[in-house]
C-alpha positions as CSV (number, residue, x, y, z in Angstrom):
1,M,21.8,62.8,-43.0
2,I,18.5,61.3,-42.1
3,T,16.4,59.8,-44.8
4,K,12.7,59.2,-44.5
5,A,11.3,55.8,-45.3
6,G,9.6,55.8,-48.6
7,P,6.3,54.1,-49.4
8,A,8.0,50.9,-50.2
9,A,9.4,50.6,-46.7
10,A,6.0,51.0,-45.0
11,P,4.8,47.4,-45.3
12,L,8.2,46.2,-43.8
13,L,7.8,48.5,-40.8
14,L,4.3,47.3,-40.3
15,S,5.4,43.7,-40.5
16,L,8.1,44.2,-38.0
17,T,5.8,46.0,-35.6
18,G,3.2,43.2,-35.9
19,M,5.8,40.6,-35.2
20,K,7.0,42.4,-32.1
21,S,3.4,42.6,-30.9
22,M,2.8,38.9,-31.5
23,A,6.1,38.0,-29.8
24,S,5.1,40.2,-26.7
25,T,1.6,38.6,-26.6
26,L,3.1,35.1,-26.9
27,S,5.6,35.8,-24.2
28,R,2.9,36.9,-21.8
29,M,0.8,33.8,-22.6
30,I,3.8,31.5,-21.9
31,S,4.6,33.3,-18.7
32,R,1.0,33.1,-17.5
33,G,0.9,29.4,-18.5
34,I,4.0,28.7,-16.5
35,I,2.7,30.6,-13.5
36,L,-0.7,28.8,-13.7
37,G,1.1,25.4,-14.0
38,V,3.2,26.2,-10.9
39,L,0.1,27.3,-9.0
40,L,-1.8,24.1,-10.0
41,N,1.2,21.9,-9.0
42,A,1.6,23.8,-5.7
43,A,-2.1,23.5,-4.8
44,P,-2.8,21.0,-2.1
45,A,-4.5,17.8,-3.1
46,L,-8.0,17.3,-2.0
47,P,-8.2,15.1,1.1
48,Q,-9.2,11.5,0.5
49,S,-12.4,10.2,2.1
50,I,-12.2,7.1,4.3
51,A,-13.9,5.0,1.6
52,E,-11.1,6.0,-0.8
53,K,-8.3,5.4,1.8
54,V,-9.6,1.8,2.5
55,E,-9.9,0.8,-1.2
56,V,-6.5,-0.8,-0.9
57,C,-7.8,-3.0,1.9
58,A,-10.2,-4.8,-0.5
59,T,-7.2,-6.3,-2.3
60,C,-6.8,-8.8,0.5
61,H,-10.0,-8.5,2.6
62,G,-12.3,-8.7,-0.4
63,Q,-14.6,-6.2,-2.2
64,N,-17.6,-7.8,-0.6
65,G,-16.0,-8.5,2.7
66,K,-15.1,-12.1,1.8
67,P,-11.3,-12.5,1.6
68,I,-10.0,-14.6,-1.3
69,D,-7.3,-16.1,0.9
70,K,-9.0,-17.9,3.7
71,T,-6.2,-17.3,6.1
72,I,-7.0,-13.6,5.9
73,P,-9.7,-12.4,8.4
74,I,-13.1,-11.0,7.8
75,I,-13.1,-7.4,9.0
76,W,-16.6,-6.4,7.7
77,G,-18.8,-6.2,10.8
78,Q,-16.0,-6.8,13.2
79,Q,-15.9,-5.0,16.5
80,A,-14.6,-1.4,15.9
81,G,-12.5,-1.5,19.1
82,Y,-10.7,-4.6,18.0
83,I,-10.0,-3.3,14.5
84,Y,-8.5,-0.1,15.9
85,I,-6.3,-2.1,18.4
86,Q,-4.9,-4.2,15.6
87,L,-4.2,-1.2,13.3
88,R,-2.5,0.4,16.3
89,D,-0.4,-2.7,16.9
90,F,0.6,-2.9,13.3
91,K,1.7,0.7,13.4
92,R,3.7,0.3,16.6
93,G,5.3,-3.0,15.4
94,D,3.7,-5.1,18.1
95,R,2.0,-7.1,15.4
96,K,4.0,-8.0,12.3
97,N,2.8,-8.1,8.7
98,H,4.7,-6.9,5.7
99,I,1.5,-6.0,3.8
100,M,-0.3,-4.0,6.4
101,Q,0.4,-0.3,5.9
102,P,0.4,2.2,8.8
103,F,-2.4,4.8,9.1
104,E,-2.6,7.9,11.2
105,K,-4.4,7.6,14.5
106,E,-7.4,9.7,13.3
107,D,-7.7,7.5,10.2
108,M,-7.4,4.3,12.2
109,L,-10.4,5.3,14.4
110,A,-12.5,6.2,11.3
111,I,-11.4,3.1,9.4
112,A,-12.4,0.9,12.4
113,K,-15.8,2.5,12.5
114,Y,-16.2,2.2,8.7
115,F,-15.6,-1.5,8.6
116,A,-17.6,-2.2,11.9
117,Q,-20.7,-0.7,10.2
118,K,-20.5,-3.1,7.3
119,P,-22.6,-6.3,7.3
120,W,-20.9,-9.4,8.4
121,P,-20.5,-11.6,5.3
122,E,-21.8,-15.2,5.3
123,L,-19.0,-17.6,4.2
124,G,-21.4,-20.6,4.0
125,Q,-19.3,-22.7,6.4
126,P,-21.1,-25.8,7.7
127,S,-21.9,-26.4,11.4
128,S,-19.4,-28.7,13.1
129,P,-20.4,-32.3,13.7
130,K,-21.7,-33.1,17.2
131,D,-18.5,-34.8,18.4
132,V,-16.4,-31.9,17.2
133,A,-18.8,-29.4,18.8
134,R,-18.6,-31.4,22.1
135,R,-14.8,-31.3,22.1
136,A,-14.7,-27.6,21.2
137,L,-17.2,-26.7,24.0
138,N,-15.1,-28.7,26.6
139,A,-12.1,-26.6,25.6
140,V,-14.2,-23.4,25.7
141,Y,-15.3,-24.1,29.3
142,S,-11.8,-25.2,30.3
143,V,-10.1,-21.9,29.4
144,G,-13.1,-19.6,29.7
145,C,-13.4,-18.2,26.2
146,T,-16.9,-16.8,26.7
147,S,-15.8,-14.6,29.5
148,C,-14.4,-12.2,26.9
149,H,-15.9,-13.4,23.6
150,L,-19.4,-13.8,25.0
151,D,-21.8,-16.7,24.8
152,R,-22.4,-16.6,21.0
153,F,-18.8,-15.5,20.3
154,Q,-20.0,-12.1,18.9
155,G,-17.3,-10.2,20.8
156,S,-17.6,-6.7,22.3
157,G,-15.4,-3.6,22.3
158,T,-11.8,-4.6,21.8
159,T,-12.7,-8.3,21.9
160,P,-13.2,-9.7,18.4
161,R,-16.2,-11.6,17.0
162,L,-15.1,-15.2,16.3
163,A,-18.5,-16.7,15.2
164,G,-18.5,-17.3,11.4
165,Q,-14.9,-16.3,11.0
166,S,-12.9,-18.3,8.4
167,R,-11.9,-21.7,9.8
168,E,-8.4,-21.4,8.2
169,Y,-7.8,-18.0,9.7
170,L,-9.0,-19.1,13.2
171,A,-6.7,-22.2,13.0
172,K,-3.7,-20.1,11.9
173,T,-4.3,-17.4,14.5
174,M,-4.5,-19.9,17.4
175,A,-1.4,-21.6,16.1
176,D,0.4,-18.2,15.8
177,F,-0.5,-17.3,19.4
178,R,0.6,-20.8,20.6
179,T,4.0,-20.4,18.8
180,R,4.3,-16.7,19.7
181,A,4.5,-15.8,16.0
182,R,1.8,-13.4,17.0
183,G,2.8,-11.6,20.1
184,N,0.5,-8.7,20.6
185,N,-1.7,-10.5,23.2
186,P,0.4,-12.6,25.7
187,G,-2.8,-13.6,27.5
188,M,-4.0,-15.4,24.4
189,T,-0.6,-17.2,24.1
190,D,-1.1,-18.6,27.6
191,L,-4.6,-19.8,26.8
192,M,-3.5,-21.5,23.6
193,L,-0.6,-23.2,25.3
194,A,-3.1,-24.5,27.9
195,T,-5.2,-26.1,25.1
196,S,-4.2,-29.1,23.2
197,P,-3.6,-28.9,19.4
198,D,-6.5,-31.3,18.7
199,D,-8.8,-29.2,20.8
200,L,-7.7,-26.1,18.9
201,V,-8.6,-27.8,15.6
202,A,-12.0,-28.7,16.9
203,L,-12.5,-25.1,18.3
204,A,-11.6,-23.6,14.9
205,E,-14.2,-25.8,13.1
206,Y,-16.9,-25.1,15.7
207,L,-16.5,-21.3,15.7
208,A,-16.4,-21.2,11.9
209,G,-19.7,-22.9,11.7
210,L,-21.6,-20.6,14.1
């Protein structure tokens, strides 16, 4: 026997129908939200610009190109070829530094060009006294520094600029070549071994003051 719903049951049926409709709508919204979230998470990140990629470099090399630690080199305005070679050597393991992170080859070329186009920062280092300059120049002529670094030590191509570089960095680098702590340029090791420690001290002071 089938009974028909009376007038009293009508509101209940309408309520149940409305709830089912709301539940169906809510289910569709949740599904769409989940799908949208998946799509957003799966979407590839926008590529970083070179300026964004090198932001981490400023932590050591300075926001204005002046490193806080004076044993860290100036790279603003440095020769692009030299910067690239050093990045390459860090990546290959020919030069060791636990802080330096490896970059892809295409990025290394762009990074080298980016920093080379920056203005060389003035550190305000004083010119060396005459007796120090005289001793330094004797060492320069003895080992032939200017044949690669040029007369004013501005460097070229893969040869770095030394003029105006931090005295502390220059002294540390020459000592590292001499002790072979830095081994990515054996020719420099030979030249540093051929130069006395006192002459290297004078040379670092002279170059810093140029």
